[in-house]
Residue frames as qw, qx, qy, qz and C-alpha x, y, z in Angstrom:
[[0.314, 0.291, -0.184, 0.885, 98.97, 97.58, 104.16],
 [0.280, -0.712, -0.554, 0.329, 97.83, 99.64, 107.10],
 [0.163, 0.776, 0.094, 0.602, 97.49, 103.38, 107.35],
 [0.586, -0.376, -0.396, 0.598, 99.40, 105.23, 110.08],
 [0.019, 0.960, 0.094, 0.262, 99.08, 108.86, 111.27],
 [0.708, -0.088, -0.175, 0.678, 102.52, 110.24, 111.98],
 [0.112, -0.984, -0.141, 0.003, 102.87, 113.54, 113.80],
 [0.703, 0.151, -0.028, 0.695, 106.09, 115.46, 112.97],
 [0.194, -0.926, -0.102, 0.308, 107.36, 118.58, 114.61],
 [0.639, 0.457, 0.082, 0.614, 109.45, 120.80, 112.33],
 [0.331, -0.820, -0.088, 0.458, 111.63, 123.65, 113.56],
 [0.564, 0.485, 0.220, 0.631, 113.04, 126.41, 111.49],
 [0.283, -0.448, -0.187, 0.827, 114.37, 129.90, 111.97],
 [0.206, 0.734, 0.489, 0.424, 112.36, 132.88, 110.75],
 [0.025, 0.853, -0.050, 0.519, 113.70, 136.43, 111.17],
 [0.146, 0.504, -0.642, 0.559, 115.99, 135.27, 113.84],
 [0.621, -0.236, 0.445, -0.600, 113.21, 133.51, 115.89],
 [0.024, -0.094, 0.994, 0.043, 112.91, 129.71, 116.28],
 [0.666, 0.053, -0.031, -0.743, 109.51, 128.59, 114.93],
 [0.159, -0.064, 0.985, -0.016, 107.96, 125.12, 115.30],
 [0.668, 0.108, -0.175, -0.715, 105.01, 123.52, 113.51],
 [0.400, -0.053, 0.909, -0.105, 103.50, 120.06, 114.14],
 [0.573, 0.281, -0.396, -0.660, 101.99, 118.42, 111.04],
 [0.716, -0.032, 0.665, -0.208, 100.18, 115.08, 110.65],
 [0.325, 0.410, -0.690, -0.501, 100.96, 112.74, 107.80],
 [0.898, 0.061, 0.293, -0.323, 99.02, 109.70, 106.67],
 [0.051, 0.564, -0.801, -0.195, 101.49, 106.97, 105.82],
 [0.938, 0.132, -0.135, -0.291, 100.77, 103.58, 104.04],
 [0.214, 0.553, -0.792, 0.145, 102.98, 100.94, 105.61],
 [0.738, -0.158, -0.647, -0.113, 102.83, 97.46, 107.01],
 [0.653, -0.387, -0.478, 0.442, 104.44, 98.21, 110.41],
 [0.247, -0.953, -0.093, 0.146, 104.96, 101.14, 112.73],
 [0.564, -0.473, 0.361, 0.573, 108.72, 100.84, 112.05],
 [0.450, 0.330, 0.562, 0.610, 108.18, 101.04, 108.24],
 [0.042, 0.911, 0.367, 0.184, 105.98, 104.12, 108.66],
 [0.385, -0.861, 0.102, 0.316, 108.73, 105.88, 110.61],
 [0.577, -0.129, 0.526, 0.611, 111.38, 104.85, 108.04],
 [0.332, 0.615, 0.561, 0.443, 109.16, 106.33, 105.28],
 [0.126, -0.975, -0.182, 0.006, 108.79, 109.61, 107.15],
 [0.536, -0.626, 0.309, 0.475, 112.57, 109.80, 107.84],
 [0.535, 0.147, 0.579, 0.597, 113.22, 109.15, 104.18],
 [0.175, 0.835, 0.464, 0.237, 110.75, 111.92, 103.26],
 [0.252, -0.964, 0.012, 0.086, 112.61, 114.46, 105.44],
 [0.757, -0.233, 0.257, 0.553, 116.11, 113.33, 104.57],
 [0.462, 0.233, 0.300, 0.801, 118.10, 116.21, 103.07],
 [0.084, -0.887, -0.379, -0.249, 115.84, 118.99, 104.34],
 [0.350, 0.463, -0.277, 0.765, 117.33, 122.13, 105.70],
 [0.447, -0.547, 0.185, -0.684, 115.25, 122.27, 108.89],
 [0.064, -0.191, 0.909, -0.365, 115.05, 120.10, 112.05],
 [0.706, -0.197, -0.329, -0.596, 112.28, 117.54, 112.51],
 [0.140, -0.197, 0.880, -0.408, 111.15, 115.12, 115.14],
 [0.505, -0.267, -0.722, -0.391, 108.65, 112.32, 114.87],
 [0.296, -0.339, 0.441, -0.777, 106.35, 113.01, 117.89],
 [0.619, 0.000, 0.658, -0.428, 103.86, 110.18, 117.62],
 [0.338, 0.131, -0.771, -0.524, 102.70, 107.28, 115.39],
 [0.495, 0.097, 0.690, -0.518, 99.34, 105.59, 115.58],
 [0.187, 0.287, 0.864, 0.368, 97.17, 103.35, 113.45],
 [0.148, -0.006, -0.117, -0.982, 94.81, 105.74, 111.72],
 [0.413, 0.353, 0.712, -0.445, 91.65, 103.67, 111.62],
 [0.502, 0.535, -0.235, -0.638, 91.25, 104.55, 107.92],
 [0.833, 0.111, 0.541, -0.015, 90.28, 101.47, 105.96],
 [0.612, 0.308, 0.505, 0.525, 90.85, 102.74, 102.49],
 [0.012, 0.519, -0.101, -0.848, 91.63, 105.95, 100.53],
 [0.459, 0.529, 0.688, 0.189, 89.05, 106.41, 97.77],
 [0.294, 0.890, 0.317, 0.145, 89.15, 109.06, 95.06],
 [0.163, -0.936, 0.220, 0.222, 91.35, 112.04, 94.38],
 [0.581, 0.663, -0.470, 0.056, 94.70, 112.03, 92.76],
 [0.938, -0.247, -0.109, 0.218, 97.09, 109.32, 93.81],
 [0.049, 0.883, -0.418, 0.206, 100.25, 110.65, 95.44],
 [0.954, -0.220, -0.020, 0.204, 103.08, 108.14, 95.95],
 [0.095, 0.879, -0.443, 0.150, 106.34, 109.40, 97.19],
 [0.979, -0.142, -0.042, 0.142, 109.07, 106.73, 97.32]]
């Protein structure tokens, strides 16, 4: 498995104003397509708009320590 950094821009309305935030997610996937699919699955059913802005190999070899968080 490789690690991918996926930048996602989310847009939502706050007091009548459109707000946007770009966040970076670390995704464990074999391919770039699989990383995009995992992010789309993560955001499915949300009440705000989102757009995948970029995907790149992270360069992270391994995650060590801390609680394990697996969202499937």
